[in-house]
C-alpha positions as CSV (number, residue, x, y, z in Angstrom):
1,X,248.2,-173.6,-265.6
2,X,246.1,-171.6,-263.2
3,X,243.7,-174.5,-262.7
4,X,246.5,-176.8,-262.0
5,X,248.0,-174.4,-259.4
6,X,244.6,-174.0,-257.7
7,X,243.9,-177.7,-257.7
8,X,245.7,-178.5,-254.3
9,X,243.7,-175.7,-252.6
10,X,240.4,-176.9,-254.0
11,X,241.3,-180.4,-252.8
12,X,242.0,-179.0,-249.3
13,X,238.7,-177.2,-249.3
14,X,236.8,-180.4,-250.3
15,X,238.8,-182.6,-247.9
16,X,238.2,-180.5,-244.8
17,X,234.7,-179.2,-245.4
18,X,233.1,-182.2,-243.7
19,X,235.5,-181.7,-240.7
20,X,234.2,-178.2,-239.9
21,X,231.0,-176.7,-238.7
22,X,229.8,-173.2,-238.5
23,X,229.4,-171.6,-235.0
24,X,228.0,-168.3,-233.9
25,X,230.6,-165.9,-232.6
26,X,229.5,-166.1,-229.0
27,X,229.7,-169.9,-228.8
28,X,233.0,-170.1,-230.8
29,X,234.7,-167.4,-228.6
30,X,233.5,-169.2,-225.5
31,X,235.0,-172.5,-226.6
32,X,238.3,-170.9,-227.6
33,X,238.6,-169.0,-224.3
34,X,237.8,-172.2,-222.4
35,X,240.6,-174.1,-224.3
36,X,243.2,-171.4,-223.7
37,X,242.8,-167.9,-222.3
38,X,246.5,-166.9,-222.9
39,X,246.5,-163.9,-225.3
40,X,249.1,-165.3,-227.7
41,X,248.5,-162.5,-230.2
42,X,249.1,-159.8,-227.6
43,X,252.2,-161.5,-226.4
44,X,253.6,-161.3,-229.9
45,X,252.6,-157.7,-230.4
46,X,254.3,-156.8,-227.1
47,X,257.6,-158.2,-228.4
48,X,257.2,-156.8,-231.9
49,X,256.6,-153.3,-230.6
50,X,259.9,-153.4,-228.6
51,X,261.8,-154.7,-231.6
52,X,264.1,-152.1,-233.2
53,X,262.9,-151.5,-236.8
54,X,264.9,-153.3,-239.4
55,X,266.4,-155.9,-237.0
56,X,265.9,-159.6,-237.2
57,X,266.0,-159.8,-241.0
58,X,269.3,-161.7,-241.0
59,X,267.7,-164.8,-239.7
60,X,264.9,-164.6,-242.4
61,X,267.5,-164.6,-245.1
62,X,269.8,-167.1,-243.5
63,X,270.6,-170.0,-245.9
64,X,269.9,-172.7,-243.3
65,X,266.6,-171.1,-242.2
66,X,265.4,-170.8,-245.8
67,X,266.3,-174.4,-246.5
68,X,264.4,-175.5,-243.5
69,X,261.3,-173.4,-244.4
70,X,261.2,-174.2,-248.1
71,X,262.1,-177.9,-247.8
72,X,259.1,-180.2,-248.2
73,X,260.4,-182.6,-245.4
74,X,259.4,-182.4,-241.8
75,X,262.0,-181.1,-239.4
76,X,263.0,-179.0,-236.5
77,X,264.9,-175.7,-236.4
78,X,266.6,-174.8,-233.1
79,X,267.7,-171.2,-232.6
80,X,270.3,-171.3,-229.8
81,X,271.8,-168.3,-228.1
82,X,273.3,-167.2,-224.8
83,X,271.3,-165.1,-222.3
84,X,270.7,-161.6,-223.6
85,X,271.4,-162.4,-227.3
86,X,267.9,-161.3,-228.4
87,X,266.4,-164.7,-229.3
88,X,262.8,-163.5,-228.5
89,X,263.1,-160.6,-230.9
90,X,264.5,-162.9,-233.6
91,X,261.5,-165.3,-233.0
92,X,259.1,-162.4,-233.5
93,X,260.7,-161.7,-236.8
94,X,260.2,-165.3,-237.9
95,X,256.6,-165.2,-236.8
96,X,256.0,-162.1,-238.9
97,X,257.6,-163.9,-241.9
98,X,255.5,-167.0,-241.5
99,X,252.3,-164.9,-241.1
100,X,253.1,-163.1,-244.4
101,X,253.4,-166.5,-246.0
102,X,250.1,-167.5,-244.7
103,X,248.4,-164.5,-246.3
104,X,249.3,-166.0,-249.7
105,X,248.3,-169.6,-248.9
106,X,245.5,-169.3,-246.3
107,X,244.4,-172.9,-246.3
108,X,247.7,-174.5,-247.3
109,X,249.5,-173.8,-244.1
110,X,248.7,-174.5,-240.4
111,X,250.4,-172.2,-238.0
112,X,250.6,-171.7,-234.2
113,X,253.2,-170.1,-231.9
114,X,253.8,-169.6,-228.1
115,X,256.1,-167.4,-226.0
116,X,257.2,-169.1,-222.8
117,X,258.0,-166.7,-220.0
118,X,259.3,-167.3,-216.5
119,X,257.7,-164.1,-215.4
120,X,254.3,-165.6,-216.0
121,X,253.6,-168.9,-214.2
122,X,251.0,-170.0,-216.7
123,X,253.4,-169.5,-219.6
124,X,255.9,-171.9,-218.1
125,X,253.6,-174.9,-218.2
126,X,253.9,-177.5,-221.0
127,X,250.2,-178.0,-220.9
128,X,249.6,-174.3,-221.6
129,X,251.7,-174.5,-224.8
130,X,249.6,-177.4,-226.1
131,X,246.3,-175.9,-225.1
132,X,247.2,-172.7,-227.0
133,X,248.1,-174.8,-230.1
134,X,244.8,-176.5,-229.9
135,X,243.1,-173.1,-229.9
136,X,245.1,-171.7,-232.8
137,X,244.7,-174.8,-235.0
138,X,241.0,-175.1,-234.3
139,X,239.9,-174.0,-237.7
140,X,241.3,-172.9,-241.1
141,X,242.3,-169.4,-242.1
142,X,239.7,-169.4,-244.9
143,X,236.8,-170.5,-242.5
144,X,237.5,-168.6,-239.3
145,X,233.8,-168.8,-238.4
146,X,234.0,-172.6,-238.3
147,X,235.5,-175.1,-235.9
148,X,236.4,-178.8,-236.2
149,X,233.4,-181.0,-235.4
150,X,235.5,-183.3,-233.2
151,X,237.0,-180.5,-231.2
152,X,233.5,-179.1,-230.4
153,X,232.4,-182.6,-229.4
154,X,235.5,-183.0,-227.1
155,X,234.7,-179.6,-225.6
156,X,231.1,-180.6,-224.8
157,X,232.2,-183.9,-223.3
158,X,234.8,-182.2,-221.1
159,X,232.4,-179.5,-219.9
160,X,229.8,-182.1,-219.0
161,X,232.5,-184.0,-217.0
162,X,233.6,-180.8,-215.3
163,X,237.2,-181.0,-216.5
164,X,239.4,-179.4,-219.2
165,X,241.7,-180.6,-221.9
166,X,244.7,-182.4,-220.3
167,X,248.0,-183.3,-222.0
168,X,247.0,-186.4,-224.0
169,X,243.7,-184.9,-225.1
170,X,245.6,-181.8,-226.4
171,X,248.0,-184.1,-228.3
172,X,245.1,-185.9,-229.9
173,X,243.3,-182.7,-230.9
174,X,246.5,-181.2,-232.3
175,X,247.2,-184.3,-234.4
176,X,243.7,-184.1,-235.8
177,X,244.3,-180.5,-236.8
178,X,247.7,-181.2,-238.3
179,X,246.1,-183.6,-240.7
180,X,244.0,-180.8,-242.1
181,X,246.9,-179.0,-243.7
182,X,249.5,-180.2,-246.2
183,X,252.0,-178.4,-243.9
184,X,252.0,-177.0,-240.4
185,X,254.5,-174.8,-238.6
186,X,254.7,-174.7,-234.8
187,X,256.9,-172.3,-233.0
188,X,257.9,-172.0,-229.3
189,X,260.1,-169.2,-227.9
190,X,262.2,-169.7,-224.8
191,X,261.8,-173.5,-224.5
192,X,264.3,-173.5,-221.7
193,X,261.9,-171.3,-219.6
194,X,259.2,-174.1,-219.7
195,X,259.0,-175.9,-216.4
196,X,261.9,-178.3,-216.4
197,X,259.9,-181.1,-214.7
198,X,257.3,-181.2,-217.5
199,X,259.4,-180.0,-220.4
200,X,260.3,-183.5,-221.5
201,X,256.6,-184.3,-222.1
202,X,256.3,-181.2,-224.4
203,X,259.4,-182.3,-226.3
204,X,258.1,-185.8,-226.7
205,X,254.8,-184.4,-228.0
206,X,256.7,-182.3,-230.6
207,X,258.6,-185.3,-231.6
208,X,255.4,-187.3,-232.1
209,X,253.9,-184.5,-234.2
210,X,256.9,-184.6,-236.6
211,X,257.2,-188.4,-236.7
212,X,253.6,-189.5,-236.6
213,X,251.6,-186.9,-238.6
214,X,250.9,-188.0,-242.1
215,X,251.5,-184.5,-243.4
216,X,254.5,-182.2,-243.1
217,X,255.1,-180.7,-239.7
218,X,257.9,-178.1,-239.1
219,X,258.8,-176.9,-235.6
220,X,260.9,-173.9,-234.7
221,X,262.1,-173.4,-231.1
222,X,264.5,-171.0,-229.5
223,X,266.3,-171.5,-226.2
224,X,269.7,-171.2,-224.6
225,X,272.0,-174.1,-225.3
226,X,270.6,-176.8,-223.0
227,X,271.9,-180.3,-222.8
228,X,268.5,-181.6,-221.5
229,X,266.7,-180.3,-224.6
230,X,269.4,-181.5,-226.9
231,X,269.3,-185.1,-225.5
232,X,265.5,-185.2,-225.9
233,X,265.7,-184.0,-229.5
234,X,268.6,-186.3,-230.5
235,X,266.4,-188.4,-232.8
236,X,264.7,-185.5,-234.5
237,X,266.1,-183.9,-237.7
238,X,267.3,-180.4,-236.7
239,X,269.1,-177.3,-237.9
240,X,270.9,-175.1,-235.5
241,X,272.4,-171.6,-235.8
242,X,273.6,-169.2,-233.2
243,X,271.8,-166.0,-232.2
244,X,275.2,-164.4,-231.6
245,X,275.2,-163.6,-235.4
246,X,273.3,-160.5,-234.5
247,X,276.1,-157.9,-234.7
248,X,274.2,-155.8,-237.4
249,X,271.1,-155.8,-235.3
250,X,272.9,-154.5,-232.2
251,X,274.5,-151.8,-234.4
252,X,271.1,-150.7,-235.7
253,X,269.7,-150.6,-232.2
254,X,272.6,-148.5,-230.8
255,X,272.3,-146.1,-233.8
256,X,268.6,-145.5,-233.3
257,X,268.7,-145.5,-229.5
258,X,271.5,-143.0,-229.2
259,X,269.8,-140.7,-231.8
260,X,266.6,-141.0,-229.8
261,X,268.2,-140.1,-226.5
262,X,270.1,-137.2,-228.0
263,X,266.9,-135.8,-229.4
264,X,264.2,-136.7,-226.9
265,X,266.3,-136.2,-223.7
266,X,268.3,-133.3,-225.1
267,X,271.6,-135.2,-224.3
268,X,273.7,-133.6,-227.0
269,X,276.9,-135.2,-225.9
270,X,275.6,-138.6,-226.9
271,X,275.1,-137.3,-230.4
272,X,278.6,-135.8,-230.6
273,X,280.2,-139.0,-229.3
274,X,277.9,-141.4,-231.1
275,X,280.6,-143.0,-233.2
276,X,283.0,-143.5,-230.3
277,X,280.2,-144.9,-228.1
278,X,279.0,-147.4,-230.8
279,X,282.6,-148.6,-231.6
280,X,283.3,-149.3,-227.9
281,X,280.0,-151.1,-227.2
282,X,280.1,-153.2,-230.3
283,X,283.6,-154.2,-229.5
284,X,282.6,-155.4,-225.9
285,X,279.1,-156.7,-226.3
286,X,280.0,-160.2,-227.6
287,X,276.6,-160.7,-229.2
288,X,274.7,-159.7,-226.0
289,X,271.9,-157.5,-227.1
290,X,270.7,-157.1,-223.5
291,X,274.2,-156.0,-222.3
292,X,274.4,-153.3,-225.0
293,X,270.9,-152.0,-224.0
294,X,271.9,-151.8,-220.4
295,X,275.0,-149.8,-221.1
296,X,273.0,-147.3,-223.2
297,X,270.6,-146.8,-220.3
298,X,273.6,-146.0,-218.1
299,X,274.7,-143.3,-220.6
300,X,271.4,-141.5,-220.6
301,X,272.2,-139.7,-217.3
302,X,275.5,-138.3,-218.7
303,X,275.9,-134.6,-219.4
304,X,279.6,-134.3,-220.3
305,X,282.0,-136.1,-222.6
306,X,284.2,-136.9,-219.6
307,X,281.3,-138.6,-217.9
308,X,280.6,-140.7,-221.0
309,X,284.2,-141.7,-221.4
310,X,284.5,-142.7,-217.7
311,X,281.6,-145.1,-218.2
312,X,283.0,-146.5,-221.5
313,X,286.3,-147.2,-219.7
314,X,284.6,-149.1,-216.9
315,X,282.2,-151.2,-218.8
316,X,281.2,-154.4,-217.0
317,X,282.5,-157.6,-218.5
318,X,279.1,-159.4,-218.6
319,X,275.5,-159.2,-217.5
320,X,276.4,-160.4,-213.9
321,X,278.7,-157.5,-213.4
322,X,276.1,-155.1,-214.9
323,X,273.5,-156.2,-212.3
324,X,275.9,-155.7,-209.4
325,X,275.5,-151.9,-209.9
326,X,272.3,-151.9,-208.0
327,X,274.2,-152.5,-204.8
328,X,275.9,-149.1,-205.1
329,X,272.6,-147.2,-204.5
330,X,272.2,-145.1,-201.4
331,X,269.3,-145.1,-198.9
332,X,266.4,-145.0,-199.1
333,X,266.7,-145.7,-202.9
334,X,268.4,-149.1,-202.4
335,X,265.6,-150.1,-200.0
336,X,262.8,-149.2,-202.4
337,X,264.6,-150.9,-205.3
338,X,265.2,-154.1,-203.3
339,X,261.6,-154.2,-202.1
340,X,260.3,-153.8,-205.7
341,X,262.5,-156.6,-207.0
342,X,261.5,-159.0,-204.2
343,X,257.8,-158.3,-204.6
344,X,257.9,-159.0,-208.3
345,X,259.8,-162.2,-207.6
346,X,257.3,-163.4,-205.0
347,X,254.1,-162.4,-206.6
348,X,252.0,-165.2,-208.1
349,X,250.6,-162.8,-210.7
350,X,252.1,-159.6,-212.3
351,X,251.5,-156.7,-209.9
352,X,249.6,-153.7,-211.2
353,X,251.4,-150.4,-211.0
354,X,249.4,-148.9,-208.1
355,X,249.8,-152.1,-206.2
356,X,253.6,-152.2,-206.4
357,X,254.1,-148.5,-205.8
358,X,252.0,-148.9,-202.6
359,X,253.5,-152.1,-201.2
360,X,257.1,-151.1,-201.6
361,X,256.5,-148.3,-199.0
362,X,255.8,-151.0,-196.4
363,X,258.7,-152.4,-194.4
364,X,259.0,-155.8,-192.7
365,X,258.0,-154.1,-189.4
366,X,254.6,-153.3,-191.1
367,X,255.3,-149.5,-191.0
368,X,255.1,-147.3,-194.1
369,X,257.8,-144.9,-195.3
370,X,257.0,-141.2,-194.9
371,X,254.6,-139.8,-197.5
372,X,257.3,-137.6,-198.8
373,X,259.2,-140.7,-199.9
374,X,256.5,-141.8,-202.3
375,X,257.9,-142.8,-205.7
376,X,256.6,-142.5,-209.3
377,X,256.8,-145.1,-212.0
378,X,259.6,-143.6,-214.0
379,X,261.7,-143.1,-210.8
380,X,261.3,-146.7,-209.9
381,X,262.5,-147.9,-213.3
382,X,265.6,-145.8,-212.9
383,X,266.2,-146.9,-209.3
384,X,266.1,-150.6,-210.4
385,X,268.6,-149.9,-213.1
386,X,266.0,-151.0,-215.8
387,X,265.9,-154.5,-214.3
388,X,262.1,-154.1,-214.4
389,X,259.7,-152.6,-216.9
390,X,256.1,-151.4,-216.7
391,X,254.1,-153.2,-219.3
392,X,252.1,-150.2,-220.7
393,X,249.4,-152.4,-222.3
394,X,248.6,-154.4,-219.2
395,X,249.8,-151.8,-216.6
396,X,251.7,-154.4,-214.7
397,X,255.4,-154.7,-213.7
398,X,257.7,-157.4,-215.1
399,X,261.4,-158.2,-215.1
400,X,262.9,-156.6,-218.2
401,X,264.9,-159.8,-218.9
402,X,264.8,-163.4,-217.6
403,X,268.5,-163.2,-216.8
404,X,267.5,-160.5,-214.2
405,X,265.5,-163.1,-212.3
406,X,268.3,-165.7,-212.6
407,X,270.9,-163.2,-211.4
408,X,268.7,-162.4,-208.3
409,X,268.2,-166.1,-207.6
410,X,272.0,-166.6,-207.6
411,X,272.4,-164.1,-204.6
412,X,272.0,-165.5,-201.1
413,X,269.7,-162.7,-200.0
414,X,267.7,-162.7,-203.3
415,X,266.5,-166.3,-203.6
416,X,262.8,-167.0,-204.2
417,X,262.3,-168.3,-200.6
418,X,263.9,-165.1,-199.3
419,X,261.5,-163.0,-201.4
420,X,258.5,-164.9,-200.0
421,X,259.9,-164.4,-196.5
422,X,260.0,-160.7,-197.1
423,X,256.4,-160.6,-198.5
424,X,255.1,-162.7,-195.6
425,X,256.8,-160.5,-192.9
426,X,255.4,-157.4,-194.5
427,X,251.8,-158.8,-194.7
428,X,251.8,-160.3,-191.2
429,X,253.4,-157.2,-189.5
430,X,250.9,-154.9,-191.3
431,X,248.0,-157.0,-190.0
432,X,249.3,-157.1,-186.5
433,X,249.8,-153.3,-186.5
434,X,246.4,-152.7,-188.0
435,X,244.5,-154.7,-185.5
436,X,246.6,-153.3,-182.6
437,X,245.7,-149.8,-183.7
């Protein structure tokens, strides 16, 4: 019986052995970085570390997800959810689940994933997704020191021609890799954040992987409900559930976060009123994980029960109303907060901490705020009402949620052109003042 069970894996080993060749670490790493330099593993770890322990399990055990994962047929699973529903955290739970499966069948499953992110221009490109898939599928789990022969040949040819892998070349290389494994799972988080002008090409590529590959290909994507994505996936078998089924996850998050604030910050009133707070927030959140998190952050400055209850009685209806709170800041706090948000909007790359803290001191007249108005990292996060976060691993500033950027873009004085206008004025005025002095 053991021999029979092992037979498929032996067959795989024999079938792909001639497709792979051993490479020294230096050469292999050089090729992989040339194919795609996006740190897909770090992106996953960053989300995983922010995920509340014990959350996301409901999707792993959901009947429709299990049917999709265990069924031998190809197909697509679409996780839909409104802004702030916690789709990315759910995606990270699924990735962990698939990786655990891979540890049991190292050469029976192909696997690749990608987190799209509007805060990072490179991670909004359809080509970036496919290039990352090419990298992740370049070898088998059992032979990580090897690489497909044809992939290395394609790399050498492209380097000789002074180019890189373009869209059709990536599709070709991915299809070659998909035929190595009896089954491959591809995952894309936040498909709606992929550049809308090129997204259709990515969806067409995914469709071709499912329909043209001789082996089983399963694809898992998450996004907001999007008519454009739906129309392009109309002919593909799919399963859809809603991320708003996450009531228990929000409850776990509130439970742990209120305990943490009561203990770490010494805010005892949050511990005493914990049940009352959780009941009110769970009643109002409507499946919006992000909304619940924002209200907890508002409560962490409370010192009395009266203060807590005043906030609970004036909870914003939705995320839009939550974001409007920044307009209530006084000066110079409001000025610093607005400058920080505009610089993060306008920057072509994530700004490092020392860069942002320095540049927000500069006004459009090119003059700096007084030295005594310097601001620290923690203070800036509080001023911006947690709209932005400091990525501790990379030491760069990002929007806490993609809906923050969308909210800002909906405001007349917060559009992207206006953010660039602000940045240009500051830079030009500073240069003029510098050379005049």
